[in-house]
N, C-alpha and C positions, 0 to 999 in steps of 0.2 A: 599356608604353604602347600597344603594338599589339594587346594581347589584347582580344578582344571579351567582353562580359558578356551572359549569357543571362538575360533578364527575361521575366516573364509577367504578364498582366492578365486579370481576369475581364471579359468583354465582354457586357453585358446588352442584349438587344434583337434579336439575330440570329434570324430565323425562317425562313430559306430559304437555298439554296445561293447565290442572288444576293447575299445579305448578306455571305456569306463572301468572295465575289469582290470586293465593294466595299471591305471592310475590308483585304483583302490588298493590293489595288492601291494604296489610299491610303497604307498604311504603307510599302510598298516604294518609294514615291517619295521618302521621307526619306533624306537622305545619311547614310551610316554604318550603315544598317539592312540586315541580311541574314538569311537563313534564317527567313523569316516563315512561321509555322504558325498557322492559324486552325482551331479545332475548334468547329463549331457545336453539337454535342451537349453538349460539356463547357463551352461558352461561354468558351473560353479562347484568348487570343492569346499566342504565344510568339515572341520575336525575339532575334536577336543584335545587340547595340548596341556600336558602336565608340566608345570614350571620346573625349570632346573634339569630337565631330562633332554628332550630334543627342542631345538629352536625353530621359529618360523622359517628362518633361512635354510635350515636343513630340509624342511618340507618342500620349499621352492626348488632346492637343488635336486631332490629326489624326483620331482615331477619333470623338471626341465631336462634331466639326463635322458628321459624317455623320448624327447623330441617335442614336448609341448612347451607352452609358455604360461607362466603363472604370475598374476598380478594381485596384490593384496586388496581386499575389499574392506572398508570400514564395517565393523560389526553390525551397526544398525542398518547399513545398506545391503548387508548380505541377504536380507529378505525383502529388499525394496524392488518390486517387480518392474517398475518402469525403467529403472537404471539397468536392471538385469537384462532387459530386452533392448538395451541400446538407446534408451530415451534420454536425451540430453536437454536440460532446461536452458533456454536462452530467450532473449527478447528480440523480436524483429526490429530492424531500424525503422525510421520514419516512413520509408518507402513501402513498407509492408504492413502499415498500421491497419489497413482494411482487409477483411476477409482472409485472415491468416490461413484458413483451411485450404485455400487454393494451392498452398505450397506443401501440403502434407506429403506429397509423393516424394519429396526430397528427404523426408524425415528418417533418421536412422542411418544416413550414409556413413556416419562415423563408426558404425558397427560392421562395416565391411561391404556395404553396397549390395551388389548382386549376390545371388545364391551360390553357395558352395565354392568359394575361392580357395585355392590351395597355396601353401607356402612353399619354400624352397626345398625340394627333394625329400621331404619327410612327411610325417603325419602332421602336417602344418595347416593352420587356419589362416585366413587372410592377414590377421594381425601379426603372425609370426615374422613376416617380412613386410615392413612398413611400405615398401614400394608397391606391394600388391593391393593395398587398401584402395577401394573404389574401382578396382579393375574387374572386368568380366572374367568368368572362370577360365576362359580359354587363353587368357593372357597372364595367368599367375605362374608362380614358380613350379607348382606341381604339374600344371599343364605343359610348361616348358620342357620338363623332363620327358613327358610322353612324346612331345613333338621331336625332340632330339633323338630319342631312342627309335621312334618310328622312322625318322629320316635315315638313321644309320642302317636299320634293318632293311628298309625298302631299297636304299642305295646299294647295300651289299648284295641283296637278292638280284637287283637289276644288273649289277656288274658281273655277278656270277654267270649270267647268261652269255656274256661275251668274253670274260677273262677266266684264266685258270683258277682253280680253288685256292692255290697257295697265295694268290694275291687278294682274294676277297675274304678268305677265312679270318684274317686279322680284324676286319671291320666288325664281324660278329663278336669277336673277343672284346673289342673296345666297347661295344654297346653293352655287353654283359658286365664288364668291369665298372663302367660308368654308373650303372644302376645299383650294383652290389655295394658300392661304397656307402651311400646313405642307408640302404636297407640292412647291410651288415652291421653298421655302427649301431643302428637301433636294436637289432637282434641281440648284440652283446650287452647293450644297456638294459634291455628287458631281462636278460638272463641274470645280470647282477642285481636287478631289482626284485627278483623272485619269480620271473616268468620265463623259464628256460624253454618251455614248449609253446612258443608263440608262433603265429602265422608267419612272421618274418623269418624265424628260424627254419621252418619247413621249406620256405621258398629259397632262401639263401643256400641251404644245404643241397637241395636238388639242383640249383643252377650251377653251383661249383662242381658238383659231381658230374653234371652233363659236360661242362667244359673240360674236365679232366679226362673223360673218356672220348673226347674228340667230337662231341655233339654241340659245338658252340653255336651253330645256327639255331638249334632248338632252345639252348640256354638263353639266347638273346630274345627269342620270341616269348619265353617264359617270363623274363623280367619286364618286357614291354607290356604284356597282358596284365601282369601284376600291378604295374604302375597305373595302367588304364583303369583297373578295378578300384584302386585307391582314389583316383580322381573322381570316379563315378560315385563312390561312397561320400566323398566330400561334397559333391554337388547335391546329393540327396539330403545330407545333414543341413546344408545351407538352405534348401527348400523348406525343410521342417522349421528351422529357426526363423525363416522369413515370415512364417505364419504368426509367430509371436511378435515380430517387429511390426507386422501389419496391424496387430491389435494395439500395440503401443502408439502407432501413428494415428489412431482414431482420436487421440487426445490432441486438442489444439495446443500450440506452443505458448500462446499468450491469452490473457483474459482481460476484459475491461472491468476493473473493480470500481465501484462507486464509493467515493468518500462521503463522510457524514454531511458535508456541505452540498452534496449533489454533483460535484465535479467528478470527472473520470480520470483513472490512471491505468496505464498499461503495465501489467505485471506477469511474470511467468505463471502459467496455470498451476504448476506444482507448488507455488508459494501460497495458494489460497488457504485460508483458515475457516474453520466452522463459524458460521454466522456472518461471514463476509457477504456482501451483496454485489452481484455482477450483472452487467448488461449484456444480453445476448441479442444481436441484431439479426435480421433476416439473412439466411445463408450461412451464419456462423455455426460452428460446432459448439455444443454445450460443454463448458470447461469443468463441470463438477457434477456430483450428485446433489440435487437441491430441490427446493420447493418454489414454485412460482408465486411471487408476491404481487406482481402486476403484469397485465398483458394477456392476450389470447393469441394462440398460434397453432398451426398444425406442425407436429414434431415427427420427423422421420427417425424412427428408432432402429431401422433395419441394419445399420452397421453393427449394432451391439446385440440386438435381440433376435434378428432374423425376421421380425415382423415386417411384412412387405408393404403394408398400407400405413401412411402417416396418420397419427392419432391426434385428435383435438386436445389441447391442454390449456388450462386457464388457472386463475388464482386458486391456490391451495393444492393443485396437482403437483405430483413429483415428476422430475425429469432426470434422466441418467446421463452421465458423462459420455461424450462421444457421439450422442445423437445430434441430428441436424435440425436447426430451427428453420422452418420452411418459409414463413411469411411475416408474422407479426414480431414486434420488438418485445422482449421479455425482461423483467427484473427478477432475478433468481437468487434466493438465499442459500448459501452453501450449507449442506447438512453433513457431508463427510469430507475429511481431509483427503488430499490427493492420494496418499498411500493406502487409503481404504475405500476409494470409490469403486464403482462397478467395473471399470476397465482394469484397474489394479487388481481387483479380486479375481477377475477372469484370468488375467495373465498368471497370477500366483497359482490358481487352480490348475491351469494347463501345465505350467512348469512342474508342479508337484505331481501331477498325474503322469507325466512322462517319466518321472523318476520312480514311480511306483510300478513295480513289475507284476505282470500277470502270472498266474500259476504256470501256464504253458511256457512263458518266457523263462521262469526260474528253472523249469525242468530242462529246457534246451540248453541253458547255460551250464547246469550240472553235467549234462550229457557231453557237451563240448569240452569240458575240463578233463574228462577221461578219454575223449575221442583222440585228442592230439598225441599224447604219449602212446596211446594204443596204436595209432597209425604208424608212429615211428618204429614201434616194436614189430609190427607186421612187415613194414618195409625192410627192416633188418633181416627178418626171417626169409623174405623173398630173395634177398641178396645172398644170404649165407646157406640156406637150406636147399633151394631149388636146384643148384648144380648137382647135389647128391641125390635128391629125391626124383628129379625129372630129367637129369642129364643135360640141363642147359649149360652153355659155356658161361664163363664168368662175366664177359661183357654183356650178354643178354640178361643175366640175372641182375647185374648192377643197374642197367638201363631201365628194366621194368620195375625194380625196387624204387628207383628215384621217381618214376612215374606214379607209382602207388603213393609215394610221399606227397606229391603235388595234388593228386586226387583227394587226399585226406584233408587238405586245408579246410577248416571249418568256417571260413569267413561268411559264405552265403548262409550257412545254417545259423550262425550266431546273430546275423542281422535280420533274419527272416521274420522273427516275431516283433522285436522293438520297432522295426521300420513300419510294419503294418499298424501297430498300436499307435505310434506317433501320428501317422497319417489319419487314422480314425479319430483320435482325440482332437486333432486340429480341424478336421472337417466338421465335427460336431460343434466345436467352439464357434466356428464361423457362422453357424446356424442357430446359435442360442441354446445349444445342448451341451451343458458342461458336465464332464465326467471326471471324478477325482483320481482315477488311476486305472491301470491296466486290469487289475483284479475286478473292479466294478464293471468296466467295459466288457470283460469276458463273461461275468455272471449275469448281466442284464439279459443277454440273448438266450440264456438257459431257463428263464422264468416260465413256470407253469401257470402261475396266478399273479395278477396285479390287483392289489387291494387299494382302494381309493378312500380317503377321507371325503366327507360330503361338503361341508361348509367351507367356501373359499377355494376348494379344489375342483369338484365337479360343478359346484354352483358359484355364483359371483361373490357370495359372502355379504351381500347387501339386500336384506329383505325389502320388498316393496308392497304397497297396498294393492291388492287385487280385486277386492269386493267390499262394497259398503252396503249393508242391509239395515236400513232404518226401520223402526217400529211403525205400525200403521199410523198415519196422520203426521208423521215426522219426515223431514227431508234428509237426503244424504249430506247436504251442507250443514244442517243443524247438528247431525251426528258427528261430523268431522270437527265442527267448531268446539263442541264440548270436549271431545277427545284431545284436541290440540291444546285446549286450556289446561287440562290435567297434565299432559306430557311436556309442556313448555319447560325448557331448561334441562331436561333429562338427556343423558348421553347413551341411553339404551338403544340398541339398533332398531327395535320396534317403535320407540318414541321418535327417532329420527325419521323413520318411514312415514309416520303419521304427520309430522310437521312438514315433510317434503311434499306429501300429497295435498295438504292444506294450502301450501304455497302455490303448488301447480294449479290448483282449482281457484285460487284467489279468495280463499276463505280465511277470514281473520279469526284468530283464537280469541275466545271470550276471556275477560279478566278472571283470574282465579286467585284464591288465597289458601294458605294452610296446606300446601302440598305435602304429602307423606307417602311412604311406601310400605307395603306389606311384602317383605322379601320373598321373591319367587312366585308371587301370586297376583299383586295388583298395585296400582298407583292411585291415590285418592287426593281430592282437593274440593274446596268449596267454590262453586261457580254460581253467581247470581243468587246467593243465599241457599243454594241446594247442594246436597252432598253428592258428588259425582265420582265414580270409580271406573278405571279401565283395567280389566284383569282377565285372568284365565277363566274358562268355563267352570273349572273346579272352584274357583273363588266365588263365582256367581252362585253355584249350587250351595256352597257353604253359607253364603249370605241369605239363602232362602228365596232367591229370585226365581220366579216361575217363567221358564223360557218359552213355554207354549209352542207356537208354530216354529219358533227358532230352533227347537231341538232337532227337527229333521234336517234343516239347513246346516246345522252344526256338523252332523254326521257326514253330509255330502261334502262340505268344504274340507273337513279333515281327511276324508277319503281321497281327495284330490291333492293331498300332500301340503295343505295350507295350515298355517298357525292362525287360530281364531282368538280375538279379544272381544269380550263382552263389555259394553258400556252401560253402566247402571246409573240411574238418577233417583236418589232417595229410595234405593232398593229395588226399583223397577227397571226393566230393560228398555234402554233407549235405542238399542240396535247392536249389530255386530260388525266388526271390521276383520277382514281376512288378509293375511300376509303370506307371501311366499318368497323364498330365496330362489330365484329362477336359475335353472341350469345354464352353464356357459353355452355360448352359441355353438361351439364345436364339441361339446361334451358327447353328444350322441355319435358324431363321426369318429371321435377318439375311441369310444367304447367298441364301435363296430370294427374299427381298424385292428384293435387287439384281438377280437374274435377271429378276424380273417387270418391273423398270424398264429392261430391255434392256442391262444392264451385265454384263460378264464378270468374275466373281470368281476370283482366283487366290491361292494361298498361297505365300509365300516364307519358308523356314525353314532354320535351320542344323542341324536334327535329321537323324538318319539317314533314308535314303530310305524304308525300310519303314514306319517310324513316321509320317513325314510323309504318305506316300501313303495309309496306313490312316486317319488322321484326316481327310484331305481327302476320301477316298471316303465316309466316314460323313456328311460335311457337304454333299457334292455340289459340290465345286469341284476345279479342277486344282491341282497342287502342284509346286513346284520345291524340292528338298531339298538338304541338305549345302552350303548357301551361306554363305560368309564375308561380312562387311560389304561388301567390294569386289565380291563376286559379286552381291550384291543391287543395288548401284549399276548394274552392267552390265545386269542383268535389267530394272531400271526403265527404263534408256535404250532397251532393245530394245522394251519394251512401248509406250513413248511414240511409236515410229515409226507405230503404228496409231491414235494419238489420245491425248487427255488421260488421265492416270493419277492416281488417288488412292492414296496409300500410307497404310496404317493400322498403327500400331505403338505400343509403350509403353516401350521400353527405350533405354538410351544407345546400344547398338549399332544401333538403328533410326534414329538422328538423321540420318546421311548420306542414307539412302534417303528419309526424310521431306522433307529439303530438296531432293532431286533430283527428286521427283515433281512433277507439275503442281500438286497440293495435297497437303500432308501432314496427316493427321488423327491426333491423339494420343488414346489412351484415357485417361480421367480418372484412373485409378489409377496411371498411368505416372510416369516420372521427370520432374523439372523440366526436364531437357535436352530430352526429347521434347516437352513442352508448349511450350517456348520456340521450338523449331525448327519445329513444325507450324504450318500456316495455319489449322487448326481443331481443336477438341477435343470429344470426347463426355465430358461431365463425369462422368456415371455410366457404369460399365463395361458398356455395352450394345452388342452387335454390331448390333442393329437400329437403333441411333442413326446408323450410317453411311448406311443407306438413307434415314433421315429427313433427314439433311443433304442428300442428293441431291434428295429431294422438295421440301425447303424452297427449295433453290437454283432448281429448275425453276419452282416457284410464284412465286418472287420475279421471275424473269426474264420469266415470262408477264405478271406485273403491270406490269413495266417496259414491255414491248412494247405492252400495252394503253394505258398512260399516254401513250406517245409517239404512238400512233395517234390517241388522243383529242385531244391537244394540236395535232397537225398537221392532222388531219382536219377539225376544226371550223373552223380558220383557213382551210383551203382552200375549204371550202363557202362561208363568208361572204365570202371574197375574190371569188369568182365572182359571188355575188349582189349584192355591193356595186358591183362594176364594171358590172354589168348594170342597176343602179339599182333593184333589188328591195328591198334593205335599206339602212339608214342608219347613223348614228353609234352610237345606243344598242344596236342589235343587234350592232354590231361589237365594242363593249366587252363585251357579253354573251358573245360568242364567247370572249373571253380569260378573263373572270371565270368563265363557265360551265365552261370547260375546266379552270381552276384548281380549282374546286370538285370537279369530277368526278375529276380526278387525285388530289386530296387524299383524297377519300372512298375511292377505289379503293385507294390506298396504305394507309390506315388499316385497311382490310379485312384486310390481312395480319396485323395484330396478333392477330387471332383464329384464326390458322392452327393446325391440329391435324394431327399425322401420322396417316396412314391406318393406321399400325401401332400406334396407341395401345393396342389390346387385347393386343398381343404384348409389351408392356413388362412387365418383372417383376423 
């Protein structure tokens, strides 16, 4: 009986951070309700409800009395990102059997179509009024209110040029009353729900006061500008949600699943199970995360990863959901269910990221919570004290006090940070830069140091044979044939490199028997009756082999950052094979880009010192080598003493360091553990993506600072001019609405952000 139940609802109509605060505060007031989470981007409310105290119906009632609409979500679906983004599963009819991706632009219409559609006269989303579904924003109920008010105000103003005031003044009163009905109703509901100092309360109080003192013209302009500001907020919220809907639309609606008998069946892409086999034809979107079983093609991954150049894929290669098959036909085995594929994970990360507030945002919200009641107190002082302190008449003090009230509306200030953060997160996601929250986005740009793992991060993670040095009188092919014989069947990366080199050169491995391993040192086998080993130089020394002229070559190769294996036949050297895990093509450019941003790049690796230092020197960064996972933790702690540290890695052994850094960044090809531990991810394995993350963070925070300056600066200017009697009520509300418009437009500008390194991507 004491166990709480976790329930979720879809909340339609939230268009700013203020809406989130209102819903949260109202629901938290209910007895038996705990762990309230409101996600504006996903339009989702999740609560823990104690049985026998408050009911789900009471939660819905508490939300809907504020002017929003709540629809229950099944508990498993509460975290299902495709449905949260408006993705509905259905199968095309026969007429759409081919190339279903051609219709992707229609996908998600059921979620409200265009951006930012408003409902009838309230804080309403397109779904609040079913008649608004699918309409452009200028034809919705919220827009209709703006057009009606605008028509009345402009008509009254035009009439006032030719008619006496007594005939036109009532038109301004009608416009004021028309808007005050929905806004006033909402202000009362918010007060009852625990938010008496809402933006609506400030606006309604000031508008009523203006009408009472005979300033109905300005009161009408006040409510018109307020309604316009709300419409613009709704448009901005719709644009942000459109980003998630665009991600969801990358998924094809249907897939061609192959039956065991080889026949095809068309099924919803969401219904695919692990180990299903699907057919992906030229031009189709890949419907799953999977591995190619048959076929070769160029795959365009740019919609998902931001990688601009199609990449060749063949049997054994992995493909990601949402990428486009360019030419060949592929048979792909499903590796992840729909709810856990790449697109679903991206959407989930973006949704969760927008719900995670940055430190700056939390400060602004705390500040705004005190700002509103403080503004009402200052307004009251202006009205009640100035007649005695400055000799103002009561009409002047009341008028200016109401203007102060309007100037104090914190709307622009409240949305200044989350609007910029949401735009920054969406812009990054569209370019394969995933950031898990505002806190991570804010911290990345403050980094003083970026620490890289080596293998699989700065390098490709696949060692290749670089040098074959046979003994005098022996050929490179002979050396490779003996080494391949010993290494046959081994899964070690160096063994794979030897076998790959033998295959590339057309060298057949000799027959071998009795393969055995000396852990960490060598692999041994009997080849043509002779004992052959492939091992480290240390093993060769311990075996008593005289390297002779090879000793100098060994030092040279290791100085070049290469790993060397010595091949012995009956205790004598047959030759040496050198390997190197080559740096990624863009590793040097990525390191240089960080340096240009004033960030110190370092490499932390478990490899031997010579190899680590050689790779680091070729890329132009410092190196710390021979580090165990615990050593990496200590090194991260030391680096953090000088400022914020970003750790970049891809493996399970990197997870502790990723968590210990100020922000961990996982390379997209890394393990699930690294992706879950990190605060951000570069979906495509691009080292330059790390510098892009820093640039995006700095651009976002610059946008935030500009927004806050606009919001506070305009209010400060108009506060001074109002108290001096230079400006009145409608310029005061213009200060708030104007700031809201500027802040919104400035934040939306981030959606077009492009990294300066775009040309270096490859």
